[in-house]
N, C-alpha and C positions, 0 to 999 in steps of 0.2 A: 341571335346566337352569340354575337359579340359581347353583349351585356352579361350573358350567362358565364362566359369565359372570364370576364373581369371579376365577377362575383366569386367564382371558384378560386381564382388566383388570390384575391383578397382574403378569402376565408381560410386558406391553407395555414398561414402563421397562427391564426387563432386556434384552429383545430390542433395543431402541433403543440402549442403551449398548454392547452388543457389536457392533452393526453400524456404529458410528460411530468405531471405533478409528483410522481413517485421517484423522479430523478433528482430530487433535491432533499436536503435535510428537513425534517419537520420543524416547525417553529418551536422556540422555547416557550412552553406553556406550563401552567400549574393548575390544571382543571381536572386531572384524571382522565385524559383523552386516550390513554393506552398507546402512546407513541414512544418510539425509541429510534434513535439514529446516530450515526457517527461516520467519520471517515477512517478507513483502515488502509494505511499506507497510501492515503490520498484518494482512495476509491470509496464510493458511497456504500454504506451498509444500513439498510432499513429493516427493522424487525418485521418478519412476515412468517406466519405459521401456515399450516396446510389449509386452514379455512379462515384466515384473518390474521391480525397482529399476533406475534408470538412473544409477547412480553408480559411478565407478571413479577410480583415480589412475594417473598415468603418472610413472615415475621415470627420470631420466637421470643417470648418473654421468659428470661432467665432471672434468677435472683440478682438484683442490682445491675443487670445488663440487658440490653435489647440487641438481638441479632437480626439483621436484615440481609436477605439474599435477593439480588436483582438478577433475573434471567431474561435474556433476549436472544432470539434466533431468527435467522433468515434461512428457512429450510429449502428454499429454491437455490440459494447460493451456497448452501452447506457451510454456514458459519454460525457460531454462537458466542455470546459474551456472558460472563458471570462475574458479578461484583458482590463482595461480602463486606459488611460493616458490623463491628461489635462496638456498641456505644454504651457508655456508663454514665448515668443510669438510663438515658434516653437519647434519641437523635437530637442534635442541635441544628436549628435553622441557620443557614449561611456560614456554618463552620466548614472549613476545608479539611477533609479527612485525607491524610497523606497515604497513598497506596504503596509507597516505597520504604519510607523510614519508620513506619508506625506498625506495630503488631495488631492494630485494630482491624486491619483490612486485608482482603485477599481479592485476587482477580484471575480470570482465565479467558483467553481468546482461543477458540478452537476452529480450525478449518479442516474439513474432511472431504474426501472423494473416494472413488473406487479403489485407489491405491493405498489408502490409509488416512491417517489424521495427523495433524500437527497441533500441538497444544503449547501455547505461550503463556506461562504463568509465573515467570520470574521477573518482577518489575524492576526497571532501572530508573524510572521516574513516574510521576503521576499523582492524581488526586481526584476525589469526588466531592462535590459540594451539594448539600441538600438545600433546595430552595423552598420546598413545602413538604411538611409532614403533618397530615391530618388523619390520624388513625380512625376517628369516628366516621369519616367519609371515605376511608380507604384510598387516600391519595398520597402518593410519594413522587416528588418531582425534583429534578436537579440536573447538574451538568458533570461531565467527567472528561479526563484525558489521561493517557498513560503510554508508556513505552515498555515493552516486555520482551524477554528472550525465552528460549526453550532449551532444555537440557538434552533434547533429542533431535530437534529440527534446526536447520540452518537459518541464519539471519535474525532479524529483529522485527517485531510488529509495532507500528506507531499508530496509535488511536488518537484522533483529534476531533474537536468540535462535538463531542458526545453530549447527548441530552436525552432525558427520559421524563415522561409524564404518565405514571402508572396509576390506573384506576382499578386494578384487580390485585388485591392482597390476600394471600392465603395464610391462615393462622394454624 
């Protein structure tokens, strides 16, 4: 009986560490794994939809411009993030797209509950960097961070350590 107690005590840290893998940011990858994560005011946001990851990208080919919209949501925590990039003529790898001073880009962080919603879409700083863009394989990966205010809700939202590795692109 004593050896069983020792085994149980030794197994608890291993079990806790394997059960808590959703409590950390996904690694930065560029393989189309469908991951998205960031810290929102220091708290973890992992994209999660009703039946799995809630992340995808939408691509529009316009004359001389490529429009890319990145959508991510955690529908359990009632939060969504939207990032938009207009690139001429195409997305550039390792380019830093300024979310604040450049008209190429847009963003929105939305937090909602029974009482209503707060939308933060007025950036005061931030950028997105594309690490991989492989349209033939449907992969879009990169990192981002931003600070934004709302014209209706109090305070500021600070998004840090953002990363995405999207393998679902809608045309």
